[in-house]
C-alpha positions in Angstrom: 99.9 12.1 247.6 99.4 8.5 248.8 102.1 6.1 247.5 99.5 3.7 246.1 98.0 6.5 243.9 101.5 7.7 242.8 102.3 4.1 241.8 99.2 3.8 239.8 100.1 7.0 237.9 103.6 5.7 237.2 102.1 2.4 235.9 99.8 4.4 233.7 102.7 6.4 232.4 100.9 9.7 233.0 102.9 11.6 235.6 102.5 14.7 233.6 100.0 17.6 233.6 99.7 20.6 231.3 97.2 23.5 231.8 94.5 24.1 229.3 93.9 27.5 227.8 91.7 29.8 229.8 89.1 29.8 227.0 88.2 26.3 227.9 87.4 25.6 224.3 87.3 22.2 222.7 90.6 20.7 221.7 91.4 20.8 218.0 91.9 17.3 216.7 94.1 17.1 213.7 92.6 15.1 210.8 94.6 12.0 209.8 95.5 11.8 206.1 94.7 8.6 204.2 96.4 5.4 205.4 100.0 5.0 204.2 101.0 2.4 201.7 102.6 -0.8 203.0 106.1 0.3 202.0 105.6 3.9 203.2 104.1 2.6 206.4 107.3 0.6 207.1 109.4 3.7 206.7 107.0 5.7 208.8 106.9 3.2 211.6 110.6 3.3 211.9 110.5 7.1 212.0 107.8 7.1 214.7 109.8 4.6 216.7 112.9 6.9 216.4 110.8 9.9 217.5 109.7 8.0 220.6 113.4 7.1 221.3 114.5 10.7 220.8 111.8 12.0 223.1 112.6 9.5 225.8 116.4 10.2 225.6 115.8 14.0 225.7 113.7 13.6 228.9 116.4 11.4 230.5 119.1 13.9 229.6 116.9 16.8 230.8 117.4 18.4 227.4 114.4 20.8 227.5 115.1 22.5 224.2 115.1 19.1 222.4 111.9 18.1 224.2 110.2 21.3 223.1 111.3 20.8 219.5 109.8 17.3 219.6 106.3 18.5 220.8 103.4 19.2 218.4 102.3 22.8 218.0 99.1 21.9 219.8 101.1 20.7 222.8 103.2 23.8 222.9 100.0 25.9 222.8 99.0 24.5 226.2 102.1 26.1 227.8 100.7 29.5 226.7 97.4 28.6 228.3 99.3 27.5 231.5 101.0 30.8 231.6 97.7 32.7 231.2 96.1 30.8 234.0 99.0 31.3 236.3 98.9 35.0 235.6 95.2 35.7 235.7 93.1 33.0 237.2 91.7 33.7 240.8 90.8 30.8 243.0 87.1 31.0 242.2 87.9 30.5 238.5 90.6 27.9 239.0 88.5 25.8 241.3 86.2 25.2 238.3 89.0 23.9 236.1 90.0 20.3 235.7 91.7 18.8 238.8 94.9 18.3 236.9 94.9 21.9 235.7 94.4 23.2 239.3 97.3 21.1 240.6 99.6 22.2 237.8 98.9 26.0 238.1 99.2 26.0 241.9 102.6 24.1 241.6 103.7 26.5 239.0 102.9 29.5 241.1 104.5 28.0 244.2 107.8 26.9 242.6 108.5 29.4 239.8 109.2 33.0 240.6 106.4 35.3 239.5 108.8 37.4 237.3 109.8 34.2 235.4 106.1 33.3 234.8 105.5 36.8 233.4 108.6 36.8 231.1 109.2 33.3 230.0 108.4 32.0 226.5 106.6 28.7 226.1 109.9 27.0 225.3 111.3 28.2 228.6 108.4 26.7 230.4 109.1 23.4 228.7 112.8 23.6 229.6 111.9 24.3 233.3 109.4 21.4 233.3 112.0 19.0 232.0 114.6 20.3 234.5 112.2 19.6 237.3 111.3 16.2 236.1 112.9 14.3 238.9 111.7 16.6 241.6 107.9 16.4 241.4 105.2 13.8 240.9 103.2 16.2 238.8 104.2 19.2 236.9 103.8 20.7 233.5 103.6 18.2 230.7 107.1 17.4 229.7 108.3 16.2 233.0 107.6 12.5 233.1 109.8 11.4 236.0 113.1 9.8 235.1 112.2 6.7 237.1 109.1 6.2 234.9 110.8 7.1 231.7 113.6 4.6 232.3 111.1 1.8 232.5 109.6 2.7 229.1 110.4 1.3 225.7 108.7 1.2 222.4 106.3 -1.7 221.7 104.1 -2.1 218.7 104.1 0.9 216.3 101.1 1.8 214.1 100.9 4.5 211.5 97.8 5.9 209.7 98.6 8.7 207.5 100.1 11.5 209.6 99.2 9.9 212.9 101.6 7.4 214.6 100.9 5.4 217.8 103.5 3.7 220.0 102.3 1.1 222.5 104.6 1.6 225.4 106.3 -1.3 227.2 107.0 -0.9 231.0 109.9 -3.0 232.2 109.8 -4.9 228.9 106.1 -5.8 229.2 103.1 -4.6 227.2 101.1 -1.9 229.0 97.9 0.0 228.3 99.9 3.2 227.7 100.3 4.6 224.2 102.1 7.7 222.9 100.7 9.6 219.9 102.8 11.3 217.3 101.8 13.6 214.5 103.7 14.4 211.4 104.2 18.2 211.3 106.1 19.7 208.4 107.6 16.3 207.6 108.7 15.6 211.2 107.1 13.2 213.7 106.3 15.0 216.9 104.9 13.9 220.3 101.3 14.9 221.2 100.9 15.3 225.0 97.1 15.6 225.0 96.1 11.9 225.3 98.4 11.5 228.3 97.0 14.6 229.9 93.5 13.2 229.5 94.7 10.0 231.1 96.1 12.0 234.0 92.7 13.6 234.6 91.0 10.2 234.2 93.2 8.8 237.0 92.2 11.6 239.3 88.5 11.1 238.5 88.9 7.4 239.2 90.3 8.1 242.6 87.4 10.5 243.4 85.0 7.8 242.5 86.8 5.0 244.3 87.3 6.9 247.5 83.9 8.7 247.4 85.5 12.1 247.9 85.0 15.4 246.2 87.2 16.9 243.5 88.1 19.7 245.9 89.2 17.3 248.6 91.5 15.5 246.1 93.1 18.7 245.0 93.6 20.0 248.5 95.0 16.7 249.8 97.4 16.4 246.8 98.6 20.0 247.4 99.0 19.4 251.1 101.2 16.4 250.4 103.6 18.6 248.4 103.4 22.2 249.6 103.2 24.0 252.9 99.9 25.6 254.0 101.5 29.1 253.5 102.7 28.3 250.0 99.2 26.9 249.1 97.4 29.9 250.3 99.7 32.2 248.3 99.6 30.1 245.2 95.8 30.4 244.8 96.4 34.1 244.0 97.2 35.1 240.4 100.7 36.4 239.8 100.0 38.8 236.9 
């Protein structure tokens, strides 16, 4: 993948990809509860900022179990979808998926033994993604690269009911990146989906800027990371 494009993704804070479920259904959007009171909001803002810090620290420590515990249930569900795609999706089906989804499932098949894909729980997929965080430019959701994570810090925090947003600073400066947290069972958890959408948006922007097809972008990105033999094998389902 060209260095300029990788740099843009780092700046966007979206070096992460998670597969969508094979159903291709619409994503369920949790409904925010009424806006918090001023006093409650202050407490919630501090809790959301702490959740951001905990997530960041867990990524840097490569603590996959903690990362998994800090993800929303919706985010975890995408790992089940990722597994299903890796096990069952032939090339003809996968080529119709989002570009980011194609890259993620091919990399999964090429770098994780088939027996692990078949047997791992969703938590084990998260643990593996975090462990690989410093090794790949794109992987499976929880693997924001350490170099990018180290540059991040919490900026402005906003809370509306059970939805919290952290505007992310990069190198101490405000950025267009934001992290979304939802309160689940009394605990603030990180929602990956907005970052995943931003990843796909970055890919689509490149397609438009360079006047290339989606297929070409996927193939060039794979060729920059994997051998031709690995790519051919990885288009085959492993189930």
